[in-house]
Steps between C-alpha positions, in 0.01 A plus 500: 500500500786736584664427168180586312478832682862572417447416133186717484682789663790459262267501202318795627815696534658401172195485261468882454868524395476222248184644343661851476798385288501641149441236232793411273545758227304765681812695587616498139165627397509780753848594382398505139195717583712746687746518208217559250368779725848654523559482122154648427566783735835561322330494157229740613757737643717484182197574280379779728844675509594417132814324627652362175785314678262315733266414213797355296602299805147369561405410139689258274670624181257308285184611694194518263183676591165580324461867400162679532411390151587139606785488258798325651791731576840448657724721716 
């Protein structure tokens, strides 16, 4: 009986910690989301301030985008 109480107490104390662990891959996803937020902020700032050096650093040399007429243009 004393062993059952000890096991129940041990489970009660450790169960919240085991349920609170992040699932595998969740940390990588959180890091990727933060990186995307940071890059998006950098892009927005570069566009807002017309920072050509930052835009060249952010976009690849062969970046292709649709113009307002939907004709494909390159940088």
